[in-house]
C-alpha positions as CSV (number, residue, x, y, z in Angstrom):
1,X,0.0,-0.2,-0.1
2,X,1.2,3.1,-1.1
3,X,2.3,6.2,2.0
4,X,3.1,9.1,0.7
5,X,3.8,10.1,-3.3
6,X,6.7,13.4,-3.7
7,X,7.0,14.2,-6.9
8,X,9.1,17.6,-8.2
9,X,9.6,19.4,-11.3
10,X,7.0,17.0,-13.1
11,X,4.8,19.0,-15.8
12,X,3.1,21.4,-13.7
13,X,4.5,20.1,-10.3
14,X,7.4,21.8,-8.8
15,X,6.9,20.3,-5.2
16,X,3.9,18.3,-4.2
17,X,4.0,15.8,-1.5
18,X,0.7,13.6,-0.6
19,X,0.1,11.9,2.4
20,X,-2.2,8.8,1.9
21,X,-4.8,7.5,3.8
22,X,-5.5,3.7,4.4
23,X,-8.7,3.0,1.6
24,X,-9.7,4.5,-0.9
25,X,-8.1,8.3,-1.4
26,X,-9.4,10.5,-4.3
27,X,-7.9,13.9,-5.5
28,X,-10.3,16.0,-6.4
29,X,-9.0,19.6,-8.1
30,X,-10.1,21.9,-11.0
31,X,-9.2,21.1,-14.6
32,X,-5.0,21.5,-15.7
33,X,-4.4,21.6,-11.9
34,X,-2.0,18.2,-12.1
35,X,-4.2,15.5,-11.0
36,X,-3.7,13.3,-13.9
37,X,0.2,14.1,-13.6
38,X,-0.2,12.8,-9.9
39,X,-1.0,9.7,-12.2
40,X,1.5,9.6,-14.8
41,X,4.4,10.6,-12.2
42,X,3.4,7.3,-10.4
43,X,3.3,5.4,-13.8
44,X,6.9,6.8,-15.0
45,X,7.7,5.7,-11.2
46,X,6.8,2.1,-11.9
47,X,7.1,1.6,-15.6
48,X,10.1,3.8,-16.5
49,X,7.5,5.6,-19.4
50,X,7.9,7.5,-21.1
51,X,11.2,8.2,-22.0
52,X,12.8,11.4,-22.8
53,X,12.2,14.8,-21.2
54,X,8.8,15.7,-22.3
55,X,7.6,15.4,-19.1
56,X,10.6,17.4,-17.3
57,X,8.8,21.2,-15.9
58,X,9.9,24.1,-18.2
59,X,11.6,25.9,-15.6
60,X,14.2,22.8,-15.0
61,X,15.7,21.4,-12.2
62,X,15.8,17.7,-11.4
63,X,12.8,15.9,-12.0
64,X,12.2,13.5,-9.2
65,X,9.4,11.2,-7.7
66,X,9.2,9.7,-4.8
67,X,7.0,6.9,-3.3
68,X,6.9,5.1,0.2
69,X,5.4,1.7,1.1
70,X,5.4,-0.7,3.5
71,X,7.7,-2.6,1.0
72,X,10.3,0.3,1.2
73,X,11.4,4.0,-0.5
74,X,11.4,4.1,-3.9
75,X,12.8,7.3,-6.0
76,X,13.2,7.9,-9.6
77,X,14.9,10.6,-11.0
78,X,16.0,12.3,-14.4
79,X,18.3,14.8,-15.1
80,X,20.5,15.8,-17.6
81,X,23.0,12.9,-17.4
82,X,20.0,10.2,-17.5
83,X,17.6,7.7,-15.3
84,X,18.0,6.1,-12.3
85,X,16.2,4.7,-9.4
86,X,17.2,4.4,-5.7
87,X,15.6,1.7,-3.4
88,X,16.0,2.5,0.5
89,X,18.8,4.3,-1.0
90,X,20.4,2.2,-2.7
91,X,21.7,3.6,-6.2
92,X,20.0,1.6,-9.1
93,X,20.4,2.3,-12.9
94,X,17.9,2.3,-15.3
95,X,18.7,1.1,-19.0
96,X,15.8,2.1,-21.8
97,X,12.5,0.9,-20.5
98,X,13.8,-1.7,-18.3
99,X,12.7,-0.9,-14.3
100,X,15.2,-3.4,-11.8
101,X,13.9,-6.0,-10.8
102,X,13.9,-5.7,-7.0
103,X,11.7,-2.8,-7.3
104,X,9.2,-4.4,-9.7
105,X,9.2,-7.4,-7.2
106,X,8.7,-4.7,-4.6
107,X,6.3,-2.3,-5.9
108,X,3.9,-5.0,-6.9
109,X,1.8,-2.9,-9.5
110,X,0.9,-3.1,-13.0
111,X,-0.7,-2.2,-15.5
112,X,-3.8,-3.4,-14.0
113,X,-3.6,-1.0,-11.2
114,X,-4.0,1.9,-13.4
115,X,-7.6,3.5,-14.8
116,X,-7.3,6.1,-16.8
117,X,-10.0,9.0,-17.2
118,X,-11.1,7.8,-21.2
119,X,-10.0,3.9,-20.8
120,X,-12.8,1.9,-21.2
121,X,-15.0,0.6,-18.0
122,X,-12.9,-2.5,-16.7
123,X,-13.3,-5.7,-17.8
124,X,-17.1,-4.8,-18.6
125,X,-15.8,-3.6,-22.2
126,X,-13.5,-6.7,-22.6
127,X,-14.7,-9.5,-24.4
128,X,-15.0,-13.1,-22.2
129,X,-11.3,-14.2,-23.6
130,X,-9.7,-10.6,-22.1
131,X,-11.5,-11.1,-19.0
132,X,-10.5,-14.2,-18.7
133,X,-7.1,-13.3,-19.0
134,X,-7.3,-10.4,-16.5
135,X,-8.4,-12.2,-13.8
136,X,-5.9,-15.0,-14.4
137,X,-3.7,-12.5,-14.6
138,X,-5.1,-11.2,-11.4
139,X,-5.1,-15.2,-9.1
140,X,-1.7,-15.9,-11.3
141,X,-3.4,-18.2,-13.2
142,X,-1.2,-18.2,-15.5
143,X,1.5,-19.5,-13.8
144,X,-0.4,-22.5,-12.9
145,X,-1.0,-22.6,-16.7
146,X,2.8,-22.1,-16.8
147,X,3.4,-25.1,-14.5
148,X,1.3,-27.4,-16.3
149,X,2.6,-26.7,-19.8
150,X,6.4,-26.8,-18.3
151,X,5.4,-30.4,-16.8
152,X,4.0,-31.8,-19.8
153,X,6.9,-30.4,-22.0
154,X,9.3,-32.2,-19.2
155,X,7.4,-35.7,-19.2
156,X,8.1,-35.1,-22.7
157,X,11.5,-35.1,-22.8
158,X,11.2,-37.5,-19.8
159,X,9.8,-39.8,-22.4
160,X,12.2,-38.7,-24.9
161,X,15.1,-39.7,-22.8
162,X,13.5,-42.8,-21.8
163,X,13.3,-44.1,-25.1
164,X,16.8,-43.1,-25.9
165,X,18.4,-44.8,-22.9
166,X,15.8,-48.0,-23.3
167,X,17.2,-48.3,-26.9
168,X,21.3,-47.4,-26.0
169,X,20.5,-50.5,-23.2
170,X,19.5,-52.6,-25.9
171,X,22.2,-52.1,-27.8
172,X,24.5,-52.4,-24.6
173,X,23.0,-55.3,-24.4
174,X,23.6,-56.9,-27.6
175,X,27.4,-55.7,-27.5
176,X,27.8,-57.9,-24.5
177,X,26.7,-60.7,-25.9
178,X,29.9,-61.1,-28.1
179,X,31.6,-60.8,-24.6
180,X,30.2,-63.9,-23.3
181,X,33.4,-65.8,-23.1
182,X,34.8,-63.8,-20.3
183,X,33.1,-66.0,-17.9
184,X,35.6,-69.3,-19.8
185,X,38.3,-66.3,-19.4
186,X,38.1,-66.3,-16.4
187,X,38.2,-69.6,-15.0
188,X,41.4,-70.1,-17.5
189,X,43.2,-66.7,-15.6
190,X,42.2,-68.5,-12.3
191,X,43.5,-72.0,-13.3
192,X,46.7,-69.9,-14.8
193,X,47.3,-68.2,-11.4
194,X,47.4,-71.6,-9.5
195,X,50.0,-73.1,-12.3
196,X,51.8,-69.7,-12.2
197,X,52.0,-70.7,-8.2
198,X,52.9,-73.9,-8.9
199,X,55.6,-72.3,-10.8
200,X,57.0,-70.3,-9.0
201,X,57.5,-73.4,-6.2
202,X,59.3,-75.6,-8.8
203,X,61.4,-72.8,-9.4
204,X,62.2,-72.3,-5.6
205,X,62.5,-76.2,-5.3
206,X,65.4,-76.1,-7.9
207,X,66.8,-73.2,-6.8
208,X,67.6,-74.7,-3.5
209,X,68.4,-78.5,-4.9
210,X,70.8,-76.1,-7.0
211,X,71.7,-74.8,-3.4
212,X,72.4,-78.3,-2.2
213,X,74.1,-79.8,-5.0
214,X,76.7,-77.0,-5.1
215,X,77.3,-77.3,-1.4
216,X,77.9,-81.0,-1.8
217,X,80.3,-80.5,-4.3
218,X,82.0,-78.5,-2.3
219,X,82.4,-81.2,0.2
220,X,83.3,-83.8,-1.8
221,X,85.7,-81.3,-3.1
222,X,86.9,-81.0,1.1
223,X,87.2,-84.4,1.3
224,X,89.1,-84.7,-1.8
225,X,91.9,-82.1,-0.6
226,X,91.9,-83.1,2.9
227,X,91.6,-87.5,2.5
228,X,89.3,-87.4,4.9
229,X,88.3,-91.3,3.9
230,X,91.4,-92.6,4.0
231,X,91.6,-90.8,7.5
232,X,88.4,-92.4,8.9
233,X,89.2,-95.9,7.3
234,X,92.1,-95.9,9.3
235,X,90.8,-94.8,12.4
236,X,88.3,-97.4,12.2
237,X,91.1,-99.7,11.5
238,X,92.8,-98.8,15.0
239,X,89.5,-98.9,16.9
240,X,88.9,-102.3,15.6
241,X,92.6,-103.1,16.8
242,X,92.4,-101.1,19.9
243,X,88.9,-102.6,21.0
244,X,90.4,-106.9,20.6
245,X,93.3,-105.6,22.9
246,X,90.8,-105.0,25.0
247,X,89.6,-108.1,25.3
248,X,92.7,-110.0,25.3
249,X,93.5,-107.5,28.6
250,X,90.5,-108.6,30.1
251,X,91.6,-112.2,29.6
252,X,94.6,-111.4,31.2
253,X,92.7,-109.5,34.1
254,X,90.4,-112.7,34.8
255,X,93.9,-114.8,35.3
256,X,95.9,-112.3,37.0
257,X,92.8,-112.8,39.4
258,X,92.9,-116.4,39.6
259,X,96.6,-116.4,40.5
260,X,96.1,-113.4,43.3
261,X,93.0,-115.8,45.0
262,X,95.4,-119.4,44.9
263,X,98.2,-117.3,46.6
264,X,95.4,-116.2,48.9
265,X,94.3,-119.9,49.3
266,X,97.9,-121.7,49.9
267,X,98.5,-118.8,52.5
268,X,96.0,-119.5,54.6
269,X,96.9,-123.4,54.1
270,X,100.4,-122.9,55.2
271,X,99.2,-121.4,58.4
272,X,96.8,-124.7,59.1
273,X,99.1,-127.2,58.5
274,X,100.7,-128.9,61.2
275,X,105.0,-129.3,60.8
276,X,104.9,-132.9,60.4
277,X,103.5,-132.2,57.1
278,X,105.6,-128.8,56.1
279,X,107.5,-131.5,53.7
280,X,104.6,-132.2,51.5
281,X,103.2,-129.3,51.7
282,X,106.4,-127.6,50.9
283,X,106.8,-129.5,47.5
284,X,103.1,-128.0,46.7
285,X,104.4,-124.9,47.8
286,X,107.5,-124.7,45.3
287,X,105.0,-126.1,42.8
288,X,102.6,-123.0,43.6
289,X,105.7,-120.6,43.7
290,X,106.4,-121.9,40.3
291,X,102.8,-120.7,39.3
292,X,103.3,-117.8,40.8
293,X,106.2,-116.9,38.9
294,X,104.7,-117.5,35.9
295,X,101.6,-115.8,36.8
296,X,103.9,-112.6,37.7
297,X,105.2,-113.0,34.0
298,X,102.0,-112.5,32.7
299,X,101.0,-109.4,34.9
300,X,104.2,-107.6,33.7
301,X,102.9,-108.4,30.3
302,X,99.7,-107.4,31.2
303,X,101.1,-104.1,32.5
304,X,102.5,-103.8,29.6
305,X,99.6,-104.4,27.7
306,X,96.9,-102.0,30.0
307,X,99.8,-99.1,28.5
308,X,99.0,-100.2,25.3
309,X,95.3,-99.8,26.2
310,X,95.3,-96.4,27.5
311,X,97.5,-95.5,25.0
312,X,94.9,-96.5,22.2
313,X,92.0,-95.0,24.6
314,X,93.9,-91.7,23.7
315,X,94.0,-92.4,20.2
316,X,90.1,-93.8,20.0
317,X,89.3,-90.4,21.9
318,X,91.5,-88.1,19.3
319,X,89.6,-89.9,16.2
320,X,86.0,-89.7,18.0
321,X,86.5,-86.5,18.1
322,X,87.9,-86.1,14.6
323,X,84.6,-88.9,13.5
324,X,82.3,-86.8,15.1
325,X,83.1,-83.6,13.4
326,X,83.4,-84.8,10.2
327,X,79.8,-86.4,11.0
328,X,78.3,-83.0,11.9
329,X,79.5,-81.1,8.7
330,X,78.6,-84.6,7.0
331,X,74.7,-83.9,8.1
332,X,75.0,-79.7,7.5
333,X,75.9,-80.0,4.4
334,X,74.0,-83.5,3.1
335,X,70.4,-83.7,3.6
336,X,68.2,-86.5,4.4
337,X,67.3,-87.4,0.6
338,X,69.5,-87.3,-1.9
339,X,68.2,-84.3,-4.6
340,X,69.5,-86.7,-7.5
341,X,68.2,-89.7,-7.2
342,X,66.0,-89.6,-4.3
343,X,67.5,-92.3,-2.1
344,X,67.6,-91.8,1.9
345,X,71.5,-91.0,2.4
346,X,70.8,-91.1,6.1
347,X,68.1,-91.3,9.2
C-alpha cells in the first residue's frame, strides 16, 4: 500500500507531497491543476515510461518522483545525465525502459492497477477472453498454466530420454553378447594363476636343489683335498685293533685275579698245616711258587698291555672327536634324501 507520494519538477508539479490514507483516496481539483500528472508521475516510476524529457518541467531542475510503501522507499530521478532508481538509498541504474527487478518485485504494480479517465470501463467492455486473461493475471493462474505446460514439456522430454536410454541399453546388451567368453576366460585365468604359483614353487625348489648340489660338490672337494675318507678308514681299523687288545686285556686280568686267589688260599693252607706235613706242603708250595712266578711274568705282560690300551684309548678319543666333527659337517651339508636320485642318504 502506498503511504506517500512526492513529486518534484514533473510537468506542472514543482514540489508536491501527498500523504495517503488507508483505503480509498480521492484527488479533486479544477481542470489542469495536475491531477492526471500525479497518475502519470506514478506510472513513470512504476514502468519507466515515457522516455525522453518531455514530462520535465519547463523551469528545469532535476525531476524526482518518490513513493513510500510498507516494502520501502522508491525514488525515480531524471536529469541531464539520464535516469536512475534508488531503493532505500541503494542506487540502481535504469537502462532504456527496463525497471530494476527489485523495484518491480517490491512495488507489485501492473497495468491492472491503473485506470485512465478516457479508458474503457474495467472488464465491462472487455471480451470474455480478455476478461479471463485479466482475471488469470490477477489470480496468477498463468503461473499454474505455465507450470502445467512446463510439466508436460518435461514429461515429454523424459519420455524421449527414456526411449533413447532404452534403445541404448538394448544396443549395449547386444554388444555384451559378444563378450560371453569372459566367464570362461576368468576360469582360465584362475587356472593360470594356480599354475603360475606352482611354477614359482618348482622354481624355488630347483634353486634350493641347485644350492644343495653346490654344497655337496664343495663337501666332495673338501673331502678330496683332505683325504678324509682314508683317514676315517684308518681310524676304524685302529679302533678295531684296540677293541681286540681290550678283549685280551680282560682275559689277562681275569687270569691274574685267579692267581691272586690261589696265593691267598695257599697262605691260608700253610698257616693251618701241622709241622709233620711241612715237607709235603713245601713241595706243594714250590709248585705254587712256580705258578706264581709264571703269573708275575704274565702280570708284567699285562702291565705292558694296559699301557698300550691307555694309548689306544687316547687315540680312540681323538679319532672319535674327528669322526664326530666330520659327521656333523656331513649332516649339515648333505640332506636326508639325495636331490639327484631320491634315495635316503641318512636317517
